[in-house]
Backbone as JSON, one array per atom type, in Angstrom:
{
  "sequence": "MTRPAIFNFDVQKEARTITIDRTYKAPLDPVWAAWTRADILCQWWAPKPYECIIKSLDFREGGRWLYYMQGPQGDRHWCFFDYETIRPKSHFSGSDAFCDEHGVANNIKPKVTWEANFSQADGRTTVHIVLHFASPEDLEQIIAMGFKEGFSMGLDQLDELLSHQHA",
  "N": [[77.4, 102.45, 73.63], [76.95, 104.51, 70.79], [78.82, 105.11, 67.81], [80.4, 107.79, 66.58], [79.39, 110.13, 64.02], [81.52, 110.4, 62.42], [84.4, 108.78, 62.62], [87.85, 108.14, 62.16], [90.94, 106.14, 61.9], [94.0, 106.02, 60.79], [97.02, 104.04, 59.95], [99.63, 104.84, 58.64], [102.36, 103.38, 57.88], [104.51, 103.66, 56.01], [104.65, 106.48, 55.52], [105.1, 107.17, 58.13], [103.12, 108.04, 60.09], [100.15, 108.69, 61.57], [96.77, 109.36, 61.3], [93.89, 110.62, 62.89], [90.82, 111.34, 62.58], [87.98, 112.83, 64.04], [84.57, 113.39, 64.75], [82.41, 115.55, 66.74], [79.2, 115.79, 68.01], [79.0, 118.59, 68.72], [79.39, 122.04, 69.0], [82.23, 124.1, 68.23], [83.46, 125.91, 70.24], [83.0, 124.61, 72.76], [84.39, 122.16, 72.11], [86.92, 122.79, 71.54], [87.72, 124.17, 73.87], [87.81, 121.82, 75.53], [90.19, 120.79, 74.55], [91.95, 122.08, 75.37], [91.83, 123.45, 77.86], [92.85, 122.97, 80.89], [90.97, 122.1, 83.17], [89.21, 120.67, 81.71], [90.15, 118.97, 80.25], [91.57, 117.18, 81.3], [89.2, 115.72, 82.38], [88.81, 113.84, 80.8], [90.84, 112.91, 78.97], [92.63, 110.61, 79.99], [92.76, 106.95, 79.43], [90.17, 105.09, 81.05], [90.63, 102.84, 83.3], [92.43, 104.68, 84.18], [93.2, 107.83, 85.59], [93.89, 111.27, 84.76], [96.15, 113.29, 85.73], [96.86, 116.7, 86.25], [99.97, 118.37, 86.41], [100.72, 120.82, 85.24], [99.8, 123.47, 82.67], [100.26, 124.89, 80.35], [99.05, 126.65, 77.79], [100.17, 128.05, 75.37], [102.34, 129.38, 72.6], [105.13, 127.78, 72.71], [104.78, 126.9, 75.19], [104.01, 124.32, 77.86], [102.44, 121.41, 78.67], [102.46, 119.22, 81.24], [101.99, 116.32, 82.71], [100.35, 113.11, 84.38], [99.51, 110.15, 83.71], [97.38, 108.5, 86.06], [97.19, 104.99, 87.39], [94.95, 102.54, 88.85], [96.18, 100.97, 90.66], [98.08, 102.88, 91.42], [100.39, 103.22, 89.96], [102.18, 105.65, 87.67], [102.21, 107.46, 84.86], [104.11, 109.73, 83.24], [104.01, 112.68, 81.16], [104.79, 114.89, 78.6], [103.54, 117.81, 76.88], [104.96, 120.08, 73.93], [103.97, 122.99, 73.45], [104.02, 124.41, 70.0], [102.75, 125.59, 67.61], [100.1, 127.7, 67.62], [96.89, 128.36, 66.64], [94.19, 129.97, 67.49], [91.13, 128.29, 68.19], [91.32, 126.74, 65.68], [93.8, 125.32, 65.25], [96.35, 123.67, 66.63], [100.05, 122.68, 67.43], [102.52, 120.32, 68.09], [104.76, 118.81, 70.32], [105.24, 115.65, 71.97], [106.19, 113.43, 74.83], [107.18, 110.71, 76.71], [108.01, 111.29, 80.24], [109.9, 112.1, 83.11], [109.02, 113.23, 86.12], [109.56, 115.8, 86.44], [109.75, 116.55, 83.73], [111.59, 115.93, 82.28], [112.54, 114.18, 79.22], [112.28, 110.63, 78.44], [114.31, 108.38, 76.66], [113.4, 105.59, 76.05], [110.7, 105.49, 75.14], [108.97, 106.68, 72.14], [109.13, 110.03, 70.77], [106.42, 112.3, 69.46], [105.35, 113.94, 67.22], [102.54, 116.5, 66.95], [99.88, 117.18, 64.84], [97.03, 119.25, 65.27], [93.58, 119.92, 64.16], [91.01, 121.67, 63.8], [87.64, 121.92, 62.82], [84.63, 123.38, 62.04], [81.2, 122.28, 61.26], [77.43, 122.64, 60.2], [76.87, 122.52, 63.23], [78.24, 120.79, 64.39], [81.78, 119.56, 65.28], [84.74, 118.56, 63.85], [87.61, 117.02, 64.53], [90.7, 116.93, 63.51], [93.77, 114.9, 63.15], [97.13, 114.49, 63.07], [99.6, 112.28, 63.57], [103.09, 112.59, 63.58], [105.73, 110.42, 63.07], [109.37, 109.6, 63.89], [110.36, 107.7, 62.67], [109.5, 104.09, 61.26], [109.39, 102.33, 63.16], [109.32, 103.56, 65.79], [106.64, 104.38, 65.45], [105.52, 101.91, 65.05], [105.78, 101.07, 67.8], [104.39, 102.57, 69.66], [102.13, 101.87, 68.6], [102.03, 99.11, 69.22], [101.88, 99.33, 72.1], [99.36, 100.16, 72.77], [97.97, 102.06, 71.78], [95.98, 103.24, 69.97], [93.5, 101.62, 70.87], [93.58, 102.89, 73.63], [93.55, 105.86, 73.21], [91.35, 106.05, 71.27], [89.58, 105.22, 73.23], [89.72, 107.33, 75.24], [88.87, 109.67, 73.28], [86.25, 108.61, 73.13], [85.58, 109.14, 75.89], [85.31, 111.82, 75.79], [83.53, 112.72, 73.93], [81.1, 111.5, 75.33], [81.22, 113.31, 77.53], [81.22, 115.95, 76.12], [78.28, 115.43, 75.13], [76.73, 115.45, 77.67], [77.09, 117.79, 78.13], [76.01, 119.2, 76.24], [72.98, 118.47, 75.8]],
  "CA": [[77.51, 103.79, 73.16], [76.87, 104.71, 69.25], [79.95, 105.62, 67.32], [80.14, 109.19, 66.07], [79.18, 109.76, 62.32], [83.41, 110.04, 61.7], [85.7, 108.14, 63.24], [89.17, 107.15, 61.66], [92.08, 105.75, 62.61], [94.39, 105.56, 59.75], [98.02, 103.89, 60.03], [100.56, 104.96, 57.27], [104.02, 103.17, 58.23], [105.69, 104.24, 55.19], [104.75, 107.67, 55.86], [105.31, 107.56, 59.69], [101.96, 108.61, 60.31], [98.83, 108.06, 62.39], [95.82, 109.87, 61.13], [92.76, 110.63, 63.06], [89.49, 112.17, 62.49], [86.59, 112.3, 65.24], [83.6, 114.67, 64.83], [81.59, 115.42, 67.81], [77.93, 116.68, 67.79], [78.77, 119.97, 69.45], [80.02, 123.5, 68.56], [83.52, 124.41, 68.07], [83.97, 126.31, 71.5], [83.17, 123.51, 73.74], [85.47, 121.12, 71.81], [88.03, 123.66, 71.58], [88.08, 124.08, 75.51], [88.01, 120.38, 75.94], [91.53, 120.0, 74.29], [93.1, 123.19, 75.64], [91.78, 123.81, 79.32], [93.16, 122.03, 82.21], [89.83, 121.66, 83.89], [87.99, 120.1, 80.92], [91.12, 118.14, 79.58], [92.06, 116.19, 82.65], [88.18, 114.74, 82.49], [88.78, 112.61, 79.43], [92.22, 112.29, 78.29], [93.26, 109.17, 80.32], [91.78, 105.96, 79.5], [89.73, 104.52, 82.21], [90.4, 103.03, 84.85], [93.63, 105.58, 84.51], [93.21, 109.16, 85.43], [94.71, 112.1, 84.39], [96.53, 114.41, 86.44], [97.9, 117.76, 85.34], [100.85, 119.31, 86.89], [100.96, 122.25, 84.7], [99.29, 123.43, 81.28], [100.63, 126.51, 79.73], [98.3, 126.63, 76.29], [100.44, 129.08, 74.27], [103.25, 128.77, 71.64], [106.45, 127.53, 73.72], [104.23, 126.43, 76.44], [104.03, 123.09, 77.99], [101.46, 120.53, 79.28], [103.01, 118.43, 81.88], [100.92, 115.54, 83.32], [100.72, 111.79, 84.3], [98.06, 109.29, 84.17], [97.6, 107.38, 87.36], [96.28, 103.79, 87.57], [94.3, 102.11, 89.77], [97.37, 100.35, 91.71], [98.88, 104.09, 91.95], [101.18, 103.74, 89.01], [102.42, 106.64, 87.14], [102.93, 107.62, 83.52], [104.4, 111.2, 83.05], [104.38, 112.82, 79.82], [104.64, 116.33, 78.47], [103.29, 117.97, 75.42], [105.19, 121.3, 73.84], [103.19, 123.74, 72.01], [104.82, 124.95, 68.93], [101.74, 126.82, 67.26], [98.41, 127.68, 68.07], [95.81, 129.27, 66.06], [93.07, 130.04, 68.12], [89.83, 127.56, 67.59], [91.54, 126.13, 64.54], [94.9, 124.57, 65.17], [97.51, 123.52, 67.38], [100.86, 121.75, 66.91], [103.44, 120.34, 69.2], [105.4, 117.18, 70.65], [105.0, 114.91, 73.03], [107.07, 112.41, 74.87], [107.08, 110.31, 77.99], [109.23, 111.81, 80.86], [110.01, 111.85, 84.38], [108.01, 114.06, 87.21], [110.39, 116.87, 86.08], [109.42, 116.87, 82.44], [112.6, 115.29, 81.35], [112.13, 112.97, 78.28], [113.0, 109.52, 78.15], [114.57, 107.94, 75.16], [112.92, 104.65, 75.99], [109.58, 105.3, 74.2], [109.29, 107.68, 71.14], [108.73, 111.26, 70.95], [105.54, 112.2, 68.93], [105.09, 115.4, 66.68], [101.37, 116.25, 66.67], [99.22, 118.25, 64.5], [95.63, 118.64, 65.4], [92.89, 120.92, 63.24], [89.47, 121.76, 64.3], [86.59, 122.76, 61.75], [82.64, 123.3, 62.47], [80.05, 122.66, 59.96], [76.44, 121.99, 60.74], [76.72, 122.37, 64.57], [79.39, 119.29, 64.79], [82.99, 119.86, 65.21], [85.63, 117.43, 63.7], [89.2, 117.29, 64.87], [91.86, 115.93, 62.34], [95.01, 114.93, 63.98], [98.0, 113.77, 62.27], [100.78, 111.88, 64.18], [104.36, 112.05, 62.89], [107.08, 109.8, 64.11], [110.8, 109.83, 63.32], [110.79, 105.9, 62.11], [108.5, 103.18, 61.31], [109.48, 101.64, 64.19], [108.57, 104.43, 66.69], [105.17, 104.27, 65.04], [105.02, 100.44, 65.55], [106.22, 100.68, 69.28], [103.27, 103.28, 70.21], [100.78, 101.0, 68.36], [102.1, 97.95, 70.3], [101.75, 99.99, 73.57], [97.8, 100.04, 72.73], [97.78, 103.72, 71.65], [94.88, 103.26, 69.26], [92.61, 101.37, 71.99], [93.6, 104.02, 74.76], [93.18, 107.18, 72.77], [89.87, 105.89, 71.18], [88.68, 105.4, 74.61], [89.77, 109.12, 75.91], [87.75, 110.18, 72.52], [84.55, 108.31, 73.42], [85.31, 110.08, 76.87], [85.1, 113.28, 75.26], [82.34, 112.21, 73.43], [80.28, 111.16, 76.36], [81.45, 114.68, 78.48], [80.28, 116.81, 75.4], [76.84, 115.24, 75.05], [76.32, 115.9, 78.87], [76.96, 119.54, 78.25], [75.05, 119.9, 74.93], [71.99, 117.66, 75.88]],
  "C": [[77.53, 103.81, 71.59], [78.32, 105.27, 68.7], [79.42, 106.94, 66.86], [80.01, 109.14, 64.62], [80.49, 109.61, 61.73], [83.85, 110.01, 62.9], [86.57, 107.34, 62.23], [90.31, 107.14, 62.1], [93.04, 105.38, 61.48], [96.15, 105.37, 59.77], [98.78, 104.05, 59.08], [102.2, 104.53, 57.82], [104.68, 103.58, 57.41], [105.79, 105.54, 55.51], [105.05, 108.18, 57.42], [104.52, 108.21, 60.16], [101.04, 108.06, 60.88], [97.84, 109.41, 62.26], [94.49, 109.74, 61.72], [91.63, 111.7, 62.86], [88.39, 111.63, 63.36], [85.61, 113.79, 65.0], [82.58, 114.27, 65.95], [80.4, 116.13, 67.53], [77.77, 117.77, 69.2], [79.39, 121.06, 68.98], [81.31, 123.37, 68.74], [83.8, 124.87, 69.66], [84.19, 125.39, 72.16], [84.38, 122.32, 73.32], [86.96, 121.83, 71.71], [88.73, 123.55, 73.09], [88.34, 122.69, 75.76], [89.65, 120.11, 75.77], [92.31, 121.27, 74.77], [93.05, 123.66, 77.12], [91.91, 122.79, 79.79], [92.11, 121.47, 82.67], [89.07, 120.74, 83.11], [89.05, 118.65, 80.44], [91.21, 116.96, 80.64], [90.82, 115.04, 82.93], [88.19, 113.55, 81.72], [90.15, 111.97, 78.89], [92.83, 111.36, 78.86], [92.27, 108.18, 80.16], [91.21, 105.32, 80.66], [90.61, 103.23, 82.19], [91.34, 104.21, 85.01], [93.03, 106.99, 84.72], [94.2, 110.18, 85.36], [94.83, 113.59, 85.47], [97.57, 115.49, 86.07], [98.33, 118.34, 86.47], [100.68, 120.86, 86.52], [100.21, 122.12, 83.18], [99.43, 125.0, 81.04], [100.35, 126.56, 78.06], [99.11, 127.89, 75.72], [101.96, 128.66, 73.62], [104.37, 129.03, 72.49], [106.08, 127.17, 74.86], [104.02, 124.99, 76.76], [102.98, 122.3, 79.0], [102.37, 119.36, 80.12], [102.0, 117.61, 82.85], [101.0, 114.33, 83.66], [99.14, 111.2, 84.15], [98.65, 108.05, 85.15], [96.6, 105.91, 87.11], [95.78, 103.52, 88.72], [95.11, 101.6, 91.0], [98.29, 101.9, 92.09], [100.1, 104.24, 90.76], [101.22, 104.78, 88.22], [103.15, 106.81, 85.93], [103.06, 108.93, 83.36], [104.69, 111.31, 81.43], [104.14, 114.6, 79.7], [104.12, 116.71, 76.88], [103.89, 119.58, 75.11], [104.43, 121.82, 72.67], [104.2, 124.65, 71.41], [103.97, 125.85, 68.23], [100.41, 126.78, 67.65], [97.75, 128.73, 66.98], [94.57, 128.96, 66.51], [91.81, 129.41, 67.46], [90.06, 127.14, 66.27], [92.68, 125.09, 64.41], [95.81, 124.62, 66.2], [98.31, 122.28, 67.01], [101.88, 121.63, 68.05], [104.0, 119.1, 68.96], [105.11, 116.98, 71.76], [105.76, 113.7, 73.51], [106.66, 112.09, 76.44], [107.98, 110.84, 78.88], [108.88, 111.34, 81.99], [108.98, 113.07, 85.14], [108.51, 115.71, 86.71], [110.27, 117.48, 84.83], [110.57, 116.68, 81.42], [112.3, 113.92, 80.39], [112.95, 111.92, 78.49], [113.34, 108.74, 76.9], [114.16, 106.46, 74.87], [111.63, 104.55, 74.93], [109.78, 106.61, 73.33], [108.57, 109.11, 71.56], [107.67, 111.43, 69.68], [105.3, 113.83, 68.51], [103.6, 115.5, 66.3], [100.73, 117.48, 65.87], [97.38, 118.17, 64.52], [94.93, 120.2, 64.82], [91.55, 120.53, 63.97], [88.77, 122.63, 63.13], [85.17, 122.26, 62.63], [82.25, 123.1, 61.25], [78.5, 121.99, 60.68], [76.07, 121.83, 62.34], [77.62, 121.27, 65.06], [80.88, 120.1, 64.36], [83.89, 118.64, 64.94], [86.98, 117.97, 63.95], [89.98, 116.3, 64.22], [92.9, 116.28, 63.2], [95.7, 114.06, 63.09], [99.15, 113.68, 63.28], [101.74, 111.88, 63.48], [105.4, 111.57, 63.82], [108.46, 109.58, 63.14], [111.04, 108.44, 62.54], [109.41, 105.09, 62.54], [108.48, 102.38, 62.46], [109.13, 102.19, 65.72], [107.12, 104.4, 66.27], [104.51, 102.76, 65.57], [104.73, 100.22, 66.76], [105.03, 101.55, 69.89], [102.22, 102.42, 69.83], [100.92, 99.92, 69.25], [101.81, 98.04, 71.94], [99.9, 100.14, 73.78], [97.37, 101.52, 72.59], [96.14, 103.76, 71.0], [94.01, 102.91, 70.46], [92.67, 102.69, 73.08], [93.12, 105.25, 74.2], [91.97, 106.77, 72.1], [89.17, 106.03, 72.22], [88.43, 106.96, 75.25], [88.58, 109.72, 74.85], [86.55, 110.29, 72.6], [84.3, 109.11, 74.7], [84.77, 111.19, 76.82], [83.8, 113.25, 74.92], [81.06, 112.56, 74.51], [80.14, 112.96, 77.31], [80.71, 115.64, 77.64], [78.83, 116.76, 75.35], [76.33, 115.71, 76.3], [76.05, 117.45, 78.77], [76.31, 120.22, 77.25], [73.77, 119.17, 74.92], [70.91, 118.42, 75.69]]
}
């Protein structure tokens, strides 16, 4: 598979951020839907061979997405995302954390604050994400867990999904 026109993954340890830019050859509406609708989000979010199982997704300010990634041996990694601000079809922000099946955060793995911005030009949509970490150590822990590889795989899966929808 060829890489999209834009794919950047920039780690700034001093600033405690990871910035990701990804452009899709698709209009804004299906890209926004892929990030905000459970029926689409679960199709690409988990890196293969894991699958994303969504327990609930309440996409509104103050809402929560609770899900787990299940591996081929049945291992489950629970996570949540708490939505803070939403500007339809342009921006959402919030925080995520690893948790138990009841959505209680654990303190073993870092909590991450997300900002996701969506923009469209020439029939393409760019998603600009900034992840904020409480400390350089938290950022390093997420990187050591394989975040870049896993998230990149998910974004590739979204690219593939969008290409089939808009071929």
